[in-house]
N, CA, C and O atoms as a GROMACS GRO file, in nm:
protein
  592
    1MET      N    1   7.671   6.548  12.119
    1MET     CA    2   7.735   6.723  12.130
    1MET      C    3   7.652   6.810  12.132
    1MET      O    4   7.580   6.808  12.032
    2ASP      N    5   7.625   6.902  12.217
    2ASP     CA    6   7.553   7.007  12.262
    2ASP      C    7   7.605   7.106  12.342
    2ASP      O    8   7.720   7.086  12.380
    3LEU      N    9   7.540   7.232  12.388
    3LEU     CA   10   7.597   7.319  12.442
    3LEU      C   11   7.663   7.290  12.581
    3LEU      O   12   7.771   7.334  12.619
    4SER      N   13   7.575   7.208  12.651
    4SER     CA   14   7.614   7.168  12.781
    4SER      C   15   7.759   7.104  12.796
    4SER      O   16   7.830   7.131  12.892
    5ASN      N   17   7.792   7.030  12.709
    5ASN     CA   18   7.946   6.969  12.721
    5ASN      C   19   8.050   7.051  12.631
    5ASN      O   20   8.164   7.008  12.612
    6LEU      N   21   8.015   7.144  12.590
    6LEU     CA   22   8.142   7.207  12.502
    6LEU      C   23   8.228   7.265  12.572
    6LEU      O   24   8.187   7.351  12.651
    7LYS      N   25   8.367   7.236  12.564
    7LYS     CA   26   8.475   7.283  12.650
    7LYS      C   27   8.599   7.304  12.559
    7LYS      O   28   8.609   7.240  12.454
    8PRO      N   29   8.687   7.389  12.598
    8PRO     CA   30   8.825   7.407  12.481
    8PRO      C   31   8.916   7.312  12.500
    8PRO      O   32   8.929   7.237  12.598
    9ALA      N   33   8.990   7.319  12.381
    9ALA     CA   34   9.085   7.226  12.354
    9ALA      C   35   9.187   7.199  12.474
    9ALA      O   36   9.239   7.288  12.540
   10GLU      N   37   9.206   7.070  12.491
   10GLU     CA   38   9.282   7.049  12.612
   10GLU      C   39   9.463   7.133  12.594
   10GLU      O   40   9.541   7.130  12.500
   11GLY      N   41   9.471   7.185  12.697
   11GLY     CA   42   9.594   7.292  12.699
   11GLY      C   43   9.580   7.407  12.589
   11GLY      O   44   9.670   7.454  12.520
   12SER      N   45   9.458   7.436  12.589
   12SER     CA   46   9.450   7.571  12.517
   12SER      C   47   9.432   7.696  12.616
   12SER      O   48   9.453   7.814  12.590
   13THR      N   49   9.384   7.636  12.747
   13THR     CA   50   9.372   7.787  12.841
   13THR      C   51   9.466   7.772  12.965
   13THR      O   52   9.500   7.661  13.005
   14LYS      N   53   9.495   7.860  13.009
   14LYS     CA   54   9.587   7.820  13.155
   14LYS      C   55   9.527   7.946  13.247
   14LYS      O   56   9.500   8.059  13.206
   15ASN      N   57   9.516   7.896  13.382
   15ASN     CA   58   9.460   7.989  13.483
   15ASN      C   59   9.582   8.108  13.514
   15ASN      O   60   9.696   8.064  13.529
   16ARG      N   61   9.561   8.256  13.524
   16ARG     CA   62   9.636   8.316  13.521
   16ARG      C   63   9.714   8.350  13.678
   16ARG      O   64   9.657   8.322  13.783
   17LYS      N   65   9.821   8.400  13.674
   17LYS     CA   66   9.905   8.380  13.803
   17LYS      C   67   9.828   8.508  13.898
   17LYS      O   68   9.820   8.619  13.846
   18ARG      N   69   9.783   8.490  14.008
   18ARG     CA   70   9.732   8.526  14.089
   18ARG      C   71   9.836   8.606  14.206
   18ARG      O   72   9.827   8.563  14.321
   19ILE      N   73   9.894   8.675  14.190
   19ILE     CA   74   9.989   8.741  14.272
   19ILE      C   75   9.953   8.829  14.390
   19ILE      O   76   9.851   8.898  14.383
   20GLY      N   77  10.017   8.830  14.478
   20GLY     CA   78  10.009   8.904  14.620
   20GLY      C   79   9.874   8.862  14.705
   20GLY      O   80   9.818   8.949  14.773
   21ARG      N   81   9.828   8.740  14.700
   21ARG     CA   82   9.748   8.685  14.792
   21ARG      C   83   9.797   8.571  14.879
   21ARG      O   84   9.754   8.455  14.874
   22GLY      N   85   9.899   8.619  14.964
   22GLY     CA   86   9.916   8.538  15.073
   22GLY      C   87  10.062   8.427  15.039
   22GLY      O   88  10.091   8.376  14.930
   23GLN      N   89  10.126   8.415  15.154
   23GLN     CA   90  10.240   8.324  15.117
   23GLN      C   91  10.209   8.178  15.092
   23GLN      O   92  10.300   8.105  15.053
   24GLY      N   93  10.076   8.128  15.112
   24GLY     CA   94  10.038   7.982  15.074
   24GLY      C   95  10.046   7.967  14.946
   24GLY      O   96  10.087   7.858  14.906
   25SER      N   97  10.005   8.087  14.835
   25SER     CA   98  10.008   8.069  14.737
   25SER      C   99  10.140   8.044  14.669
   25SER      O  100  10.144   7.960  14.579
   26GLY      N  101  10.236   8.102  14.700
   26GLY     CA  102  10.354   8.087  14.662
   26GLY      C  103  10.399   8.210  14.602
   26GLY      O  104  10.516   8.226  14.569
   27LYS      N  105  10.306   8.302  14.585
   27LYS     CA  106  10.325   8.433  14.483
   27LYS      C  107  10.291   8.541  14.598
   27LYS      O  108  10.231   8.642  14.561
   28GLY      N  109  10.318   8.531  14.707
   28GLY     CA  110  10.274   8.646  14.813
   28GLY      C  111  10.441   8.716  14.846
   28GLY      O  112  10.551   8.697  14.794
   29GLY      N  113  10.399   8.788  14.940
   29GLY     CA  114  10.558   8.849  14.989
   29GLY      C  115  10.593   8.955  14.868
   29GLY      O  116  10.529   9.055  14.836
   30THR      N  117  10.715   8.901  14.810
   30THR     CA  118  10.736   9.027  14.705
   30THR      C  119  10.614   9.011  14.593
   30THR      O  120  10.598   9.116  14.531
   31SER      N  121  10.561   8.948  14.568
   31SER     CA  122  10.487   8.924  14.458
   31SER      C  123  10.520   8.911  14.331
   31SER      O  124  10.456   8.952  14.235
   32THR      N  125  10.644   8.842  14.330
   32THR     CA  126  10.713   8.762  14.212
   32THR      C  127  10.810   8.920  14.133
   32THR      O  128  10.848   8.924  14.016
   33ARG      N  129  10.827   9.026  14.233
   33ARG     CA  130  10.911   9.147  14.193
   33ARG      C  131  11.014   9.134  14.225
   33ARG      O  132  11.083   9.222  14.173
   34GLY      N  133  11.082   9.055  14.299
   34GLY     CA  134  11.202   9.032  14.347
   34GLY      C  135  11.199   9.125  14.476
   34GLY      O  136  11.093   9.148  14.536
   35HIS      N  137  11.332   9.182  14.520
   35HIS     CA  138  11.347   9.245  14.632
   35HIS      C  139  11.380   9.392  14.622
   35HIS      O  140  11.477   9.393  14.546
   36LYS      N  141  11.361   9.486  14.649
   36LYS     CA  142  11.344   9.625  14.650
   36LYS      C  143  11.397   9.688  14.495
   36LYS      O  144  11.416   9.599  14.412
   37GLY      N  145  11.420   9.805  14.455
   37GLY     CA  146  11.487   9.845  14.317
   37GLY      C  147  11.368   9.917  14.273
   37GLY      O  148  11.259   9.931  14.328
   38ALA      N  149  11.425   9.969  14.133
   38ALA     CA  150  11.273  10.070  14.072
   38ALA      C  151  11.186   9.959  14.019
   38ALA      O  152  11.070   9.991  13.994
   39GLN      N  153  11.217   9.846  14.001
   39GLN     CA  154  11.112   9.771  13.922
   39GLN      C  155  11.030   9.694  13.997
   39GLN      O  156  10.939   9.631  13.943
   40SER      N  157  11.052   9.689  14.151
   40SER     CA  158  10.949   9.610  14.226
   40SER      C  159  10.854   9.725  14.278
   40SER      O  160  10.761   9.688  14.350
   41ARG      N  161  10.866   9.868  14.248
   41ARG     CA  162  10.795   9.961  14.299
   41ARG      C  163  10.671   9.999  14.210
   41ARG      O  164  10.672   9.993  14.088
   42SER      N  165  10.561  10.041  14.290
   42SER     CA  166  10.435  10.040  14.187
   42SER      C  167  10.467  10.189  14.108
   42SER      O  168  10.533  10.284  14.150
   43GLY      N  169  10.390  10.172  13.962
   43GLY     CA  170  10.386  10.284  13.900
   43GLY      C  171  10.544  10.279  13.822
   43GLY      O  172  10.558  10.376  13.748
   44TYR      N  173  10.644  10.201  13.824
   44TYR     CA  174  10.756  10.186  13.754
   44TYR      C  175  10.733  10.173  13.586
   44TYR      O  176  10.657  10.083  13.551
   45SER      N  177  10.781  10.239  13.503
   45SER     CA  178  10.793  10.229  13.355
   45SER      C  179  10.912  10.233  13.302
   45SER      O  180  10.964  10.345  13.300
   46LYS      N  181  10.966  10.153  13.261
   46LYS     CA  182  11.116  10.168  13.157
   46LYS      C  183  11.077  10.312  13.047
   46LYS      O  184  10.974  10.338  12.985
   47LYS      N  185  11.195  10.376  13.057
   47LYS     CA  186  11.212  10.475  12.965
   47LYS      C  187  11.237  10.422  12.829
   47LYS      O  188  11.334  10.349  12.816
   48PRO      N  189  11.150  10.454  12.706
   48PRO     CA  190  11.223  10.385  12.551
   48PRO      C  191  11.362  10.420  12.555
   48PRO      O  192  11.409  10.529  12.586
   49GLY      N  193  11.421  10.317  12.522
   49GLY     CA  194  11.584  10.324  12.468
   49GLY      C  195  11.661  10.302  12.614
   49GLY      O  196  11.782  10.317  12.603
   50PHE      N  197  11.626  10.278  12.714
   50PHE     CA  198  11.695  10.239  12.841
   50PHE      C  199  11.752  10.130  12.843
   50PHE      O  200  11.675  10.039  12.812
   51GLU      N  201  11.886  10.088  12.872
   51GLU     CA  202  11.989   9.989  12.865
   51GLU      C  203  12.035   9.948  12.960
   51GLU      O  204  12.143   9.887  12.964
   52GLY      N  205  11.932   9.983  13.095
   52GLY     CA  206  11.989   9.922  13.208
   52GLY      C  207  12.124  10.006  13.302
   52GLY      O  208  12.185   9.966  13.400
   53GLY      N  209  12.136  10.138  13.223
   53GLY     CA  210  12.239  10.218  13.280
   53GLY      C  211  12.345  10.224  13.201
   53GLY      O  212  12.423  10.316  13.228
   54GLN      N  213  12.381  10.137  13.088
   54GLN     CA  214  12.436  10.161  13.006
   54GLN      C  215  12.444  10.262  12.910
   54GLN      O  216  12.332  10.310  12.890
   55MET      N  217  12.524  10.311  12.847
   55MET     CA  218  12.498  10.438  12.739
   55MET      C  219  12.415  10.379  12.620
   55MET      O  220  12.445  10.286  12.545
   56PRO      N  221  12.291  10.465  12.623
   56PRO     CA  222  12.191  10.386  12.505
   56PRO      C  223  12.282  10.416  12.351
   56PRO      O  224  12.366  10.497  12.314
   57LEU      N  225  12.225  10.328  12.305
   57LEU     CA  226  12.244  10.347  12.136
   57LEU      C  227  12.245  10.488  12.082
   57LEU      O  228  12.336  10.538  12.016
   58PHE      N  229  12.097  10.564  12.127
   58PHE     CA  230  12.083  10.668  12.062
   58PHE      C  231  12.197  10.772  12.093
   58PHE      O  232  12.231  10.869  12.025
   59ARG      N  233  12.243  10.732  12.200
   59ARG     CA  234  12.356  10.851  12.257
   59ARG      C  235  12.521  10.795  12.224
   59ARG      O  236  12.623  10.864  12.230
   60ARG      N  237  12.512  10.685  12.197
   60ARG     CA  238  12.656  10.625  12.156
   60ARG      C  239  12.680  10.663  11.982
   60ARG      O  240  12.796  10.668  11.940
   61VAL      N  241  12.603  10.680  11.918
   61VAL     CA  242  12.588  10.698  11.795
   61VAL      C  243  12.608  10.807  11.731
   61VAL      O  244  12.508  10.877  11.725
   62PRO      N  245  12.731  10.861  11.664
   62PRO     CA  246  12.702  11.016  11.632
   62PRO      C  247  12.615  11.081  11.531
   62PRO      O  248  12.576  11.030  11.426
   63LYS      N  249  12.587  11.219  11.584
   63LYS     CA  250  12.478  11.294  11.477
   63LYS      C  251  12.549  11.376  11.405
   63LYS      O  252  12.655  11.428  11.438
   64PHE      N  253  12.482  11.390  11.288
   64PHE     CA  254  12.531  11.503  11.186
   64PHE      C  255  12.444  11.557  11.121
   64PHE      O  256  12.331  11.510  11.131
   65GLY      N  257  12.466  11.666  11.039
   65GLY     CA  258  12.376  11.704  10.955
   65GLY      C  259  12.251  11.782  11.024
   65GLY      O  260  12.246  11.797  11.146
   66PHE      N  261  12.163  11.825  10.947
   66PHE     CA  262  12.037  11.880  11.012
   66PHE      C  263  11.889  11.861  10.933
   66PHE      O  264  11.908  11.855  10.812
   67LYS      N  265  11.808  11.855  10.955
   67LYS     CA  266  11.674  11.864  10.929
   67LYS      C  267  11.622  11.997  10.896
   67LYS      O  268  11.615  12.084  10.982
   68ASN      N  269  11.586  12.015  10.779
   68ASN     CA  270  11.548  12.183  10.743
   68ASN      C  271  11.367  12.133  10.784
   68ASN      O  272  11.300  12.037  10.745
   69ILE      N  273  11.339  12.230  10.864
   69ILE     CA  274  11.178  12.222  10.891
   69ILE      C  275  11.098  12.310  10.795
   69ILE      O  276  10.981  12.342  10.814
   70ASN      N  277  11.175  12.347  10.687
   70ASN     CA  278  11.073  12.433  10.601
   70ASN      C  279  11.098  12.380  10.458
   70ASN      O  280  11.076  12.444  10.355
   71ARG      N  281  11.158  12.224  10.468
   71ARG     CA  282  11.184  12.183  10.313
   71ARG      C  283  11.049  12.134  10.290
   71ARG      O  284  10.972  12.091  10.376
   72LYS      N  285  11.024  12.145  10.135
   72LYS     CA  286  10.869  12.125  10.053
   72LYS      C  287  10.926  12.000   9.998
   72LYS      O  288  11.037  11.994   9.946
   73GLU      N  289  10.818  11.868  10.015
   73GLU     CA  290  10.839  11.768   9.961
   73GLU      C  291  10.787  11.762   9.855
   73GLU      O  292  10.665  11.767   9.873
   74TYR      N  293  10.818  11.752   9.724
   74TYR     CA  294  10.733  11.726   9.619
   74TYR      C  295  10.762  11.572   9.568
   74TYR      O  296  10.865  11.508   9.590
   75ARG      N  297  10.652  11.531   9.499
   75ARG     CA  298  10.648  11.398   9.413
   75ARG      C  299  10.672  11.417   9.272
   75ARG      O  300  10.592  11.480   9.202
   76GLY      N  301  10.759  11.375   9.236
   76GLY     CA  302  10.792  11.423   9.088
   76GLY      C  303  10.726  11.332   8.979
   76GLY      O  304  10.715  11.210   8.994
   77VAL      N  305  10.689  11.392   8.880
   77VAL     CA  306  10.634  11.296   8.773
   77VAL      C  307  10.701  11.352   8.627
   77VAL      O  308  10.693  11.464   8.576
   78ASN      N  309  10.763  11.243   8.585
   78ASN     CA  310  10.850  11.305   8.433
   78ASN      C  311  10.743  11.294   8.308
   78ASN      O  312  10.646  11.219   8.300
   79ILE      N  313  10.780  11.375   8.230
   79ILE     CA  314  10.692  11.399   8.097
   79ILE      C  315  10.671  11.274   8.018
   79ILE      O  316  10.579  11.277   7.936
   80ASP      N  317  10.746  11.157   8.028
   80ASP     CA  318  10.730  11.052   7.946
   80ASP      C  319  10.624  10.986   8.012
   80ASP      O  320  10.560  10.908   7.941
   81ILE      N  321  10.593  10.995   8.116
   81ILE     CA  322  10.498  10.921   8.190
   81ILE      C  323  10.370  11.009   8.160
   81ILE      O  324  10.264  10.947   8.166
   82LEU      N  325  10.364  11.128   8.133
   82LEU     CA  326  10.257  11.201   8.074
   82LEU      C  327  10.211  11.156   7.939
   82LEU      O  328  10.100  11.119   7.901
   83GLN      N  329  10.329  11.168   7.875
   83GLN     CA  330  10.314  11.105   7.704
   83GLN      C  331  10.249  10.986   7.695
   83GLN      O  332  10.148  10.981   7.624
   84LYS      N  333  10.290  10.882   7.759
   84LYS     CA  334  10.237  10.748   7.796
   84LYS      C  335  10.088  10.741   7.821
   84LYS      O  336  10.019  10.662   7.757
   85LEU      N  337  10.036  10.821   7.911
   85LEU     CA  338   9.918  10.824   7.943
   85LEU      C  339   9.847  10.923   7.860
   85LEU      O  340   9.724  10.917   7.869
   86ALA      N  341   9.894  11.013   7.780
   86ALA     CA  342   9.802  11.080   7.659
   86ALA      C  343   9.807  10.989   7.550
   86ALA      O  344   9.744  11.021   7.449
   87GLU      N  345   9.887  10.852   7.550
   87GLU     CA  346   9.849  10.805   7.444
   87GLU      C  347   9.758  10.688   7.455
   87GLU      O  348   9.677  10.653   7.369
   88THR      N  349   9.784  10.614   7.603
   88THR     CA  350   9.686  10.504   7.609
   88THR      C  351   9.549  10.552   7.646
   88THR      O  352   9.447  10.496   7.605
   89LYS      N  353   9.550  10.661   7.726
   89LYS     CA  354   9.417  10.695   7.786
   89LYS      C  355   9.340  10.827   7.721
   89LYS      O  356   9.235  10.872   7.768
   90ASN      N  357   9.418  10.887   7.590
   90ASN     CA  358   9.380  11.009   7.518
   90ASN      C  359   9.330  11.128   7.617
   90ASN      O  360   9.218  11.180   7.617
   91ILE      N  361   9.440  11.159   7.702
   91ILE     CA  362   9.421  11.240   7.797
   91ILE      C  363   9.508  11.365   7.737
   91ILE      O  364   9.618  11.343   7.686
   92SER      N  365   9.448  11.515   7.745
   92SER     CA  366   9.527  11.603   7.710
   92SER      C  367   9.572  11.699   7.812
   92SER      O  368   9.684  11.749   7.820
   93VAL      N  369   9.463  11.720   7.896
   93VAL     CA  370   9.461  11.799   8.031
   93VAL      C  371   9.510  11.728   8.162
   93VAL      O  372   9.444  11.644   8.224
   94PHE      N  373   9.630  11.771   8.195
   94PHE     CA  374   9.687  11.706   8.343
   94PHE      C  375   9.684  11.779   8.448
   94PHE      O  376   9.777  11.855   8.477
   95ASN      N  377   9.560  11.763   8.529
   95ASN     CA  378   9.584  11.838   8.688
   95ASN      C  379   9.591  11.719   8.772
   95ASN      O  380   9.601  11.600   8.744
   96LYS      N  381   9.580  11.798   8.908
   96LYS     CA  382   9.627  11.699   9.019
   96LYS      C  383   9.498  11.586   9.031
   96LYS      O  384   9.521  11.481   9.093
   97GLU      N  385   9.378  11.607   8.977
   97GLU     CA  386   9.281  11.533   8.988
   97GLU      C  387   9.310  11.417   8.891
   97GLU      O  388   9.288  11.302   8.931
   98VAL      N  389   9.353  11.435   8.782
   98VAL     CA  390   9.401  11.332   8.649
   98VAL      C  391   9.508  11.223   8.717
   98VAL      O  392   9.500  11.100   8.718
   99LEU      N  393   9.606  11.309   8.772
   99LEU     CA  394   9.684  11.220   8.799
   99LEU      C  395   9.698  11.130   8.971
   99LEU      O  396   9.773  11.038   9.002
  100ILE      N  397   9.594  11.202   9.055
  100ILE     CA  398   9.562  11.089   9.142
  100ILE      C  399   9.472  10.967   9.096
  100ILE      O  400   9.481  10.855   9.146
  101ALA      N  401   9.371  11.005   8.981
  101ALA     CA  402   9.316  10.907   8.929
  101ALA      C  403   9.382  10.799   8.861
  101ALA      O  404   9.333  10.687   8.849
  102ASN      N  405   9.501  10.834   8.814
  102ASN     CA  406   9.587  10.737   8.748
  102ASN      C  407   9.685  10.691   8.830
  102ASN      O  408   9.779  10.642   8.767
  103GLY      N  409   9.699  10.691   8.981
  103GLY     CA  410   9.770  10.647   9.076
  103GLY      C  411   9.914  10.708   9.074
  103GLY      O  412  10.005  10.650   9.133
  104LEU      N  413   9.934  10.828   9.003
  104LEU     CA  414  10.082  10.860   8.983
  104LEU      C  415  10.119  10.954   9.154
  104LEU      O  416  10.228  10.956   9.210
  105VAL      N  417  10.003  11.016   9.198
  105VAL     CA  418  10.050  11.097   9.335
  105VAL      C  419   9.921  11.082   9.444
  105VAL      O  420   9.809  11.061   9.397
  106ASN      N  421   9.933  11.090   9.552
  106ASN     CA  422   9.840  11.093   9.641
  106ASN      C  423   9.764  11.248   9.670
  106ASN      O  424   9.818  11.352   9.632
  107LYS      N  425   9.674  11.247   9.719
  107LYS     CA  426   9.602  11.364   9.730
  107LYS      C  427   9.650  11.470   9.800
  107LYS      O  428   9.619  11.586   9.772
  108ASN      N  429   9.750  11.432   9.922
  108ASN     CA  430   9.821  11.530   9.997
  108ASN      C  431   9.975  11.570   9.944
  108ASN      O  432  10.046  11.647  10.009
  109ASP      N  433  10.014  11.510   9.825
  109ASP     CA  434  10.132  11.524   9.767
  109ASP      C  435  10.140  11.656   9.674
  109ASP      O  436  10.052  11.690   9.595
  110LEU      N  437  10.258  11.722   9.699
  110LEU     CA  438  10.249  11.851   9.590
  110LEU      C  439  10.338  11.800   9.481
  110LEU      O  440  10.440  11.735   9.504
  111VAL      N  441  10.299  11.830   9.367
  111VAL     CA  442  10.328  11.779   9.245
  111VAL      C  443  10.453  11.852   9.164
  111VAL      O  444  10.439  11.970   9.133
  112LYS      N  445  10.557  11.793   9.133
  112LYS     CA  446  10.667  11.870   9.058
  112LYS      C  447  10.683  11.774   8.927
  112LYS      O  448  10.701  11.652   8.927
  113ILE      N  449  10.670  11.874   8.798
  113ILE     CA  450  10.660  11.794   8.648
  113ILE      C  451  10.824  11.784   8.632
  113ILE      O  452  10.891  11.875   8.682
  114LEU      N  453  10.879  11.692   8.576
  114LEU     CA  454  10.998  11.687   8.576
  114LEU      C  455  11.040  11.656   8.421
  114LEU      O  456  10.954  11.588   8.367
  115GLY      N  457  11.141  11.686   8.341
  115GLY     CA  458  11.169  11.685   8.207
  115GLY      C  459  11.227  11.577   8.144
  115GLY      O  460  11.267  11.594   8.029
  116ARG      N  461  11.246  11.407   8.224
  116ARG     CA  462  11.299  11.300   8.139
  116ARG      C  463  11.194  11.278   8.047
  116ARG      O  464  11.080  11.323   8.061
  117GLY      N  465  11.243  11.195   7.935
  117GLY     CA  466  11.181  11.140   7.841
  117GLY      C  467  11.124  11.261   7.719
  117GLY      O  468  11.108  11.382   7.739
  118ASP      N  469  11.106  11.203   7.621
  118ASP     CA  470  11.048  11.295   7.494
  118ASP      C  471  10.895  11.309   7.504
  118ASP      O  472  10.824  11.219   7.549
  119LEU      N  473  10.849  11.425   7.462
  119LEU     CA  474  10.717  11.464   7.427
  119LEU      C  475  10.664  11.472   7.293
  119LEU      O  476  10.730  11.541   7.216
  120THR      N  477  10.566  11.420   7.250
  120THR     CA  478  10.512  11.475   7.118
  120THR      C  479  10.379  11.514   7.119
  120THR      O  480  10.336  11.580   7.024
  121ALA      N  481  10.305  11.481   7.217
  121ALA     CA  482  10.133  11.541   7.237
  121ALA      C  483  10.134  11.698   7.282
  121ALA      O  484  10.228  11.748   7.344
  122LYS      N  485  10.043  11.755   7.250
  122LYS     CA  486   9.995  11.880   7.276
  122LYS      C  487   9.932  11.903   7.436
  122LYS      O  488   9.812  11.875   7.435
  123LEU      N  489   9.977  11.944   7.563
  123LEU     CA  490   9.931  11.885   7.677
  123LEU      C  491   9.908  12.042   7.769
  123LEU      O  492   9.982  12.139   7.758
  124GLU      N  493   9.824  12.036   7.831
  124GLU     CA  494   9.786  12.149   7.922
  124GLU      C  495   9.816  12.081   8.058
  124GLU      O  496   9.755  11.982   8.098
  125VAL      N  497   9.913  12.141   8.125
  125VAL     CA  498   9.966  12.082   8.248
  125VAL      C  499   9.939  12.173   8.380
  125VAL      O  500   9.989  12.285   8.373
  126GLU      N  501   9.877  12.145   8.483
  126GLU     CA  502   9.880  12.213   8.632
  126GLU      C  503   9.928  12.123   8.697
  126GLU      O  504   9.892  12.006   8.699
  127ALA      N  505  10.049  12.194   8.779
  127ALA     CA  506  10.124  12.140   8.885
  127ALA      C  507  10.148  12.246   8.957
  127ALA      O  508  10.123  12.363   8.929
  128ASN      N  509  10.222  12.183   9.097
  128ASN     CA  510  10.263  12.288   9.195
  128ASN      C  511  10.428  12.363   9.161
  128ASN      O  512  10.479  12.466   9.204
  129SER      N  513  10.472  12.272   9.078
  129SER     CA  514  10.626  12.313   9.045
  129SER      C  515  10.656  12.247   8.906
  129SER      O  516  10.587  12.152   8.870
  130PHE      N  517  10.753  12.292   8.832
  130PHE     CA  518  10.800  12.247   8.717
  130PHE      C  519  10.952  12.255   8.684
  130PHE      O  520  11.006  12.365   8.676
  131SER      N  521  11.006  12.164   8.669
  131SER     CA  522  11.173  12.186   8.633
  131SER      C  523  11.166  12.274   8.481
  131SER      O  524  11.076  12.281   8.398
  132GLU      N  525  11.264  12.318   8.485
  132GLU     CA  526  11.308  12.435   8.331
  132GLU      C  527  11.283  12.323   8.211
  132GLU      O  528  11.190  12.344   8.133
  133SER      N  529  11.350  12.224   8.198
  133SER     CA  530  11.334  12.120   8.109
  133SER      C  531  11.189  12.085   8.047
  133SER      O  532  11.145  12.076   7.932
  134ALA      N  533  11.133  12.068   8.178
  134ALA     CA  534  10.982  12.036   8.118
  134ALA      C  535  10.898  12.136   8.077
  134ALA      O  536  10.823  12.102   7.985
  135VAL      N  537  10.886  12.259   8.119
  135VAL     CA  538  10.819  12.404   8.067
  135VAL      C  539  10.892  12.387   7.937
  135VAL      O  540  10.810  12.405   7.846
  136LYS      N  541  11.000  12.364   7.895
  136LYS     CA  542  11.045  12.372   7.765
  136LYS      C  543  11.009  12.300   7.676
  136LYS      O  544  10.977  12.341   7.564
  137ALA      N  545  11.007  12.162   7.719
  137ALA     CA  546  10.962  12.051   7.660
  137ALA      C  547  10.780  12.072   7.620
  137ALA      O  548  10.732  12.059   7.508
  138ILE      N  549  10.717  12.101   7.725
  138ILE     CA  550  10.589  12.107   7.707
  138ILE      C  551  10.578  12.231   7.604
  138ILE      O  552  10.543  12.194   7.492
  139GLU      N  553  10.598  12.360   7.615
  139GLU     CA  554  10.570  12.462   7.564
  139GLU      C  555  10.628  12.464   7.422
  139GLU      O  556  10.589  12.554   7.347
  140SER      N  557  10.738  12.351   7.366
  140SER     CA  558  10.801  12.338   7.253
  140SER      C  559  10.689  12.292   7.170
  140SER      O  560  10.683  12.314   7.050
  141LYS      N  561  10.594  12.221   7.243
  141LYS     CA  562  10.524  12.126   7.141
  141LYS      C  563  10.354  12.174   7.164
  141LYS      O  564  10.252  12.107   7.169
  142GLY      N  565  10.383  12.339   7.178
  142GLY     CA  566  10.197  12.401   7.187
  142GLY      C  567  10.173  12.391   7.306
  142GLY      O  568  10.086  12.473   7.333
  143GLY      N  569  10.207  12.326   7.404
  143GLY     CA  570  10.125  12.285   7.538
  143GLY      C  571  10.095  12.420   7.608
  143GLY      O  572  10.123  12.524   7.548
  144THR      N  573  10.044  12.424   7.725
  144THR     CA  574  10.058  12.542   7.804
  144THR      C  575  10.072  12.464   7.956
  144THR      O  576  10.028  12.354   7.988
  145VAL      N  577  10.156  12.568   8.041
  145VAL     CA  578  10.179  12.495   8.158
  145VAL      C  579  10.166  12.617   8.266
  145VAL      O  580  10.234  12.720   8.263
  146SER      N  581  10.059  12.583   8.368
  146SER     CA  582  10.005  12.636   8.487
  146SER      C  583  10.054  12.596   8.610
  146SER      O  584  10.051  12.476   8.638
  147ILE      N  585  10.116  12.703   8.715
  147ILE     CA  586  10.164  12.656   8.826
  147ILE      C  587  10.036  12.685   8.936
  147ILE      O  588   9.990  12.799   8.942
  148VAL      N  589   9.992  12.598   9.007
  148VAL     CA  590   9.890  12.614   9.114
  148VAL      C  591   9.932  12.661   9.220
  148VAL      O  592   9.856  12.679   9.315
   0.00000   0.00000   0.00000
């Protein structure tokens, strides 16, 4: 065996269909496109969602509600999670960098601290938003809350 007698495995390669190369090839004339119609023309491209003239699904299904373009999407972090991190990793100052490092939020997220769970540690917390119950819980333990 050497480079001169290498060839692909049997049946692994095919010759491509050469269309529009004369009647003798069997693929001349209409070049496998059939007769007339949009799909036989050059430059034809089917629109996304086109169903052959049938009323497409996106028009058959009823629409309702509306999308608020000014909505701010917050990633919620509960104080029980902050408490667990304070105990296990001995953290007392929570800002966005600390939350990112611990995998709770992504760098582009807006962070909202929520009030689920019990808090026993004194924490300094920085976030974009806080729920009232979270502020009450943090400040009752002597911690500080700052909105970024």
